[in-house]
C-alpha positions as semicolon CSV with decimal commas, in nm:
position;residue;x (nm);y (nm);z (nm)
1;X;0,000;0,000;0,000
2;X;0,112;0,355;-0,067
3;X;0,148;0,446;0,300
4;X;0,212;0,814;0,229
5;X;-0,111;0,832;0,030
6;X;-0,291;0,657;0,315
7;X;-0,176;0,926;0,559
8;X;-0,293;1,198;0,320
9;X;-0,637;1,045;0,268
10;X;-0,693;0,996;0,639
11;X;-0,585;1,353;0,713
12;X;-0,818;1,488;0,442
13;X;-1,107;1,302;0,606
14;X;-1,018;1,436;0,949
15;X;-0,951;1,088;1,085
16;X;-0,745;1,048;1,403
17;X;-0,378;0,961;1,359
18;X;-0,419;0,610;1,499
19;X;-0,628;0,504;1,198
20;X;-0,314;0,469;0,983
21;X;-0,163;0,242;1,246
22;X;-0,477;0,029;1,251
23;X;-0,471;-0,014;0,874
24;X;-0,102;-0,107;0,881
25;X;-0,154;-0,361;1,160
26;X;-0,417;-0,538;0,953
27;X;-0,195;-0,539;0,645
28;X;0,100;-0,675;0,843
29;X;-0,116;-0,962;0,968
30;X;-0,207;-1,057;0,612
31;X;-0,541;-0,885;0,555
32;X;-0,650;-0,915;0,194
33;X;-0,928;-0,654;0,197
34;X;-1,047;-0,348;0,384
35;X;-1,359;-0,542;0,480
36;X;-1,147;-0,750;0,717
37;X;-1,042;-0,438;0,911
38;X;-1,332;-0,458;1,155
39;X;-1,206;-0,196;1,402
40;X;-1,238;0,071;1,130
41;X;-1,577;0,239;1,077
42;X;-1,768;0,088;0,785
43;X;-1,784;0,423;0,605
44;X;-1,407;0,461;0,626
45;X;-1,351;0,109;0,495
46;X;-1,574;0,184;0,199
47;X;-1,399;0,513;0,127
48;X;-1,053;0,359;0,142
49;X;-1,157;0,072;-0,083
50;X;-1,278;0,324;-0,340
51;X;-0,975;0,553;-0,325
52;X;-0,667;0,349;-0,235
53;X;-0,559;0,010;-0,368
54;X;-0,454;-0,242;-0,105
55;X;-0,117;-0,276;-0,282
56;X;0,100;-0,034;-0,478
57;X;0,195;-0,328;-0,703
58;X;-0,008;-0,517;-0,962
59;X;0,053;-0,892;-0,985
60;X;0,128;-0,987;-1,345
61;X;0,226;-1,352;-1,309
62;X;0,312;-1,617;-1,050
63;X;0,504;-1,943;-1,073
64;X;0,548;-2,235;-0,834
65;X;0,862;-2,450;-0,839
66;X;0,879;-2,821;-0,765
67;X;1,051;-2,749;-0,433
68;X;0,773;-2,514;-0,317
69;X;0,950;-2,190;-0,405
70;X;0,710;-1,930;-0,538
71;X;0,792;-1,632;-0,759
72;X;0,575;-1,331;-0,834
73;X;0,614;-1,075;-1,112
74;X;0,474;-0,732;-1,027
75;X;0,442;-0,402;-1,205
76;X;0,449;-0,067;-1,029
77;X;0,193;0,202;-1,098
78;X;0,427;0,351;-1,360
79;X;0,484;0,015;-1,528
80;X;0,821;-0,087;-1,378
81;X;0,869;-0,465;-1,351
82;X;0,978;-0,633;-1,025
83;X;1,020;-0,994;-0,919
84;X;1,017;-1,131;-0,565
85;X;1,040;-1,483;-0,426
86;X;0,907;-1,685;-0,132
87;X;1,132;-1,977;-0,036
88;X;0,977;-2,257;0,169
89;X;1,213;-2,481;0,367
90;X;1,151;-2,819;0,523
91;X;1,242;-2,691;0,870
92;X;0,948;-2,452;0,853
93;X;1,133;-2,134;0,758
94;X;0,959;-1,903;0,515
95;X;1,210;-1,664;0,362
96;X;1,143;-1,376;0,125
97;X;1,383;-1,258;-0,144
98;X;1,297;-0,892;-0,198
99;X;1,393;-0,647;-0,472
100;X;1,506;-0,291;-0,401
101;X;1,520;-0,162;-0,760
102;X;1,354;-0,236;-1,090
103;X;1,650;-0,373;-1,281
104;X;2,003;-0,290;-1,165
105;X;2,257;-0,033;-1,290
106;X;2,567;-0,231;-1,189
107;X;2,571;-0,496;-1,468
108;X;2,748;-0,787;-1,295
109;X;2,822;-1,023;-1,583
110;X;2,684;-1,338;-1,419
111;X;2,351;-1,190;-1,304
112;X;2,036;-1,194;-1,515
113;X;1,903;-0,876;-1,354
114;X;2,202;-0,687;-1,492
115;X;2,077;-0,756;-1,847
116;X;1,757;-0,561;-1,781
117;X;1,711;-0,195;-1,852
118;X;1,747;-0,014;-1,520
119;X;1,423;0,148;-1,415
120;X;1,442;0,321;-1,079
121;X;1,467;0,278;-0,705
122;X;1,159;0,129;-0,539
123;X;0,974;0,315;-0,268
124;X;0,953;0,173;0,083
125;X;0,586;0,089;0,016
126;X;0,674;-0,098;-0,304
127;X;0,934;-0,300;-0,114
128;X;0,689;-0,377;0,166
129;X;0,415;-0,472;-0,078
130;X;0,635;-0,755;-0,208
131;X;0,647;-0,891;0,146
132;X;0,277;-0,833;0,210
133;X;0,184;-1,020;-0,109
134;X;0,334;-1,337;0,032
135;X;0,224;-1,262;0,389
136;X;-0,134;-1,284;0,265
137;X;-0,060;-1,644;0,170
138;X;0,116;-1,754;0,492
139;X;0,333;-1,640;0,782
140;X;0,692;-1,540;0,693
141;X;0,995;-1,510;0,920
142;X;1,308;-1,427;0,714
143;X;1,396;-1,176;0,443
144;X;1,697;-1,125;0,219
145;X;1,755;-0,824;-0,004
146;X;1,908;-1,036;-0,277
147;X;1,647;-0,979;-0,546
148;X;1,668;-0,716;-0,818
149;X;1,895;-0,420;-0,762
150;X;2,172;-0,303;-0,530
151;X;2,006;-0,231;-0,193
152;X;2,270;0,015;-0,078
153;X;2,191;0,240;-0,375
154;X;1,840;0,273;-0,229
155;X;1,930;0,256;0,136
156;X;1,679;0,505;0,278
157;X;1,382;0,316;0,134
158;X;1,530;-0,026;0,215
159;X;1,581;0,072;0,579
160;X;1,235;0,227;0,599
161;X;1,093;-0,105;0,481
162;X;1,314;-0,298;0,725
163;X;1,178;-0,088;1,012
164;X;0,830;-0,224;0,938
165;X;0,923;-0,586;0,864
166;X;0,907;-0,689;1,233
167;X;0,533;-0,616;1,224
168;X;0,510;-0,864;0,935
169;X;0,692;-1,127;1,141
170;X;1,053;-1,074;1,031
171;X;1,298;-0,972;1,304
172;X;1,601;-0,755;1,212
173;X;1,833;-1,044;1,300
174;X;1,648;-1,249;1,037
175;X;1,689;-0,981;0,769
176;X;1,993;-0,971;0,540
177;X;2,102;-0,690;0,307
178;X;2,335;-0,804;0,028
179;X;2,571;-0,563;-0,146
180;X;2,827;-0,578;-0,424
181;X;3,048;-0,367;-0,199
182;X;2,900;-0,017;-0,219
183;X;3,122;0,138;0,045
184;X;2,918;0,454;0,125
185;X;2,621;0,231;0,208
186;X;2,829;-0,008;0,419
187;X;2,962;0,290;0,613
188;X;2,609;0,417;0,674
189;X;2,504;0,076;0,805
190;X;2,809;0,076;1,033
191;X;2,718;0,414;1,183
192;X;2,340;0,366;1,192
193;X;2,157;0,358;1,522
194;X;1,904;0,083;1,573
195;X;1,890;-0,296;1,550
196;X;2,151;-0,477;1,347
197;X;2,048;-0,616;1,011
198;X;2,276;-0,884;0,869
199;X;2,524;-0,786;0,599
200;X;2,621;-1,004;0,303
201;X;2,897;-0,920;0,057
202;X;2,870;-1,037;-0,302
203;X;3,240;-1,116;-0,360
204;X;3,290;-1,389;-0,624
205;X;3,665;-1,343;-0,681
206;X;3,977;-1,333;-0,459
207;X;4,164;-1,066;-0,659
208;X;4,089;-0,730;-0,818
209;X;4,156;-0,826;-1,180
210;X;3,906;-1,111;-1,187
211;X;3,654;-0,930;-0,970
212;X;3,655;-0,628;-1,201
213;X;3,598;-0,861;-1,495
214;X;3,297;-1,016;-1,323
215;X;3,174;-0,704;-1,141
216;X;3,262;-0,365;-1,295
217;X;3,181;-0,192;-0,964
218;X;3,515;-0,324;-0,837
219;X;3,691;-0,058;-1,046
220;X;3,523;0,204;-0,828
221;X;3,549;0,022;-0,495
222;X;3,847;-0,218;-0,499
223;X;3,846;-0,539;-0,303
224;X;4,080;-0,432;-0,021
225;X;3,875;-0,119;0,051
226;X;3,549;-0,316;0,047
227;X;3,684;-0,574;0,290
228;X;3,810;-0,299;0,521
229;X;3,461;-0,144;0,522
230;X;3,313;-0,484;0,605
231;X;3,561;-0,533;0,888
232;X;3,461;-0,198;1,033
233;X;3,094;-0,296;1,014
234;X;3,168;-0,631;1,183
235;X;3,366;-0,466;1,462
236;X;3,094;-0,209;1,528
237;X;2,804;-0,454;1,505
238;X;2,975;-0,762;1,651
239;X;2,838;-0,981;1,374
240;X;2,998;-1,183;1,097
241;X;2,980;-1,068;0,738
242;X;2,839;-1,333;0,505
243;X;3,047;-1,364;0,189
244;X;2,861;-1,481;-0,120
245;X;3,085;-1,661;-0,368
246;X;2,935;-1,787;-0,693
247;X;3,110;-2,100;-0,818
248;X;3,197;-2,062;-1,189
249;X;3,374;-2,352;-1,361
250;X;3,727;-2,267;-1,467
251;X;3,685;-1,904;-1,365
252;X;3,702;-1,873;-0,986
253;X;3,689;-2,230;-0,852
254;X;4,054;-2,344;-0,851
255;X;4,232;-2,465;-0,538
256;X;4,481;-2,179;-0,544
257;X;4,193;-1,932;-0,561
258;X;4,042;-2,087;-0,250
259;X;4,377;-2,044;-0,075
260;X;4,391;-1,683;-0,192
261;X;4,036;-1,620;-0,073
262;X;4,114;-1,762;0,271
263;X;4,418;-1,536;0,295
264;X;4,222;-1,214;0,237
265;X;3,929;-1,301;0,466
266;X;4,100;-1,206;0,790
267;X;4,056;-1,199;1,082
268;X;3,891;-1,539;1,084
269;X;3,605;-1,439;1,314
270;X;3,484;-1,169;1,072
271;X;3,366;-1,360;0,764
272;X;3,164;-1,669;0,679
273;X;3,161;-1,788;0,318
274;X;2,849;-1,910;0,141
275;X;2,941;-2,096;-0,178
276;X;2,666;-2,062;-0,438
277;X;2,616;-2,320;-0,714
278;X;2,571;-2,129;-1,040
279;X;2,214;-2,110;-1,167
280;X;2,186;-2,094;-1,547
281;X;2,123;-1,756;-1,711
282;X;2,209;-1,624;-2,056
283;X;2,565;-1,548;-1,945
284;X;2,864;-1,739;-2,091
285;X;2,948;-1,914;-1,763
286;X;2,901;-2,270;-1,649
287;X;2,865;-2,386;-1,293
288;X;3,137;-2,569;-1,103
289;X;3,088;-2,941;-1,046
290;X;3,010;-3,080;-0,703
291;X;3,363;-3,213;-0,658
292;X;3,512;-2,871;-0,731
293;X;3,273;-2,703;-0,488
294;X;3,353;-2,957;-0,215
295;X;3,728;-2,916;-0,269
296;X;3,698;-2,538;-0,258
297;X;3,501;-2,555;0,064
298;X;3,754;-2,793;0,219
299;X;4,042;-2,560;0,131
300;X;3,864;-2,276;0,310
301;X;3,769;-2,468;0,622
302;X;4,119;-2,616;0,654
303;X;4,244;-2,257;0,679
304;X;3,995;-2,158;0,944
305;X;3,737;-1,987;0,722
306;X;3,388;-2,128;0,784
307;X;3,210;-2,212;0,459
308;X;2,879;-2,364;0,360
309;X;2,715;-2,448;0,027
310;X;2,387;-2,271;-0,044
311;X;2,083;-2,486;-0,104
312;X;1,947;-2,395;-0,448
313;X;1,577;-2,309;-0,453
314;X;1,342;-2,239;-0,744
315;X;1,583;-2,302;-1,031
316;X;1,313;-2,454;-1,252
317;X;1,113;-2,128;-1,252
318;X;1,415;-1,894;-1,284
319;X;1,375;-1,791;-0,921
320;X;1,716;-1,899;-0,790
321;X;2,010;-1,674;-0,702
322;X;2,110;-1,458;-1,000
323;X;1,814;-1,559;-1,216
324;X;1,566;-1,279;-1,148
325;X;1,499;-1,084;-1,467
326;X;1,198;-0,978;-1,665
327;X;1,303;-1,088;-2,009
328;X;1,071;-0,847;-2,185
329;X;1,211;-0,548;-1,995
């Protein structure tokens, strides 16, 4: 819902300030219509239904993967496409993958979103409406900003959305913001007052030359500077930084590259590596085999760097890591 528009409409009607809070509380609990908001006067419910859509996003398409992962394609009021994902896990977790921009301006070569035309930053309401869409289906408890866009390029709206996610059921400690290494945003998160949201760094290479080839943003913010910013965040927040490392066959998956990666991820209590099997896109890369991934992980753990392998979700509906893109955009 356009929460700013809601405030304006209520003020124009002379409604007390608590009415906006009542509407939000119903939305956060998964209400699918104004009619459900029984502590609002009937006349107000009718007026809101006539003047303000329950969501700022229009659902264009939905897809359900074999593993239970669900993807939704939305359009904003001005026609910008967005995709978001609900991941269902066997242990009961329900995790949302949220987008912060329509498209992405940073053009990482392995990411499908980078092939889209960049649209714009999303508003806080448009970010929240992705979460509320799935909350109307079932309770949710985790969120990752790993969908379309670079969250730290839209940090004000991302943080405004994060401030409301606890009402939806998602605690700050269960919310992760992923970045390619946008240092001004990392520094703002380091200095920010308030609860700590998890930080993930999209790394994918242990040296500047390869990282710049994969991620042009590295020319602006080199690897050493990015890692220093992450160390400062970790020291201030007393939390580990999660390092995302996409496994690309013959590109970044050799034993010596694992050794090099372990050497730069110091001190050892600062970083935890999440190795990501490559999910097919239209890029020229191929994913590393299971043996290569296992050997890479072993090389890291032997050197004191904790590492796990991400469980792939939603690959058959192009909902897995790196696959979000609206091909017509």
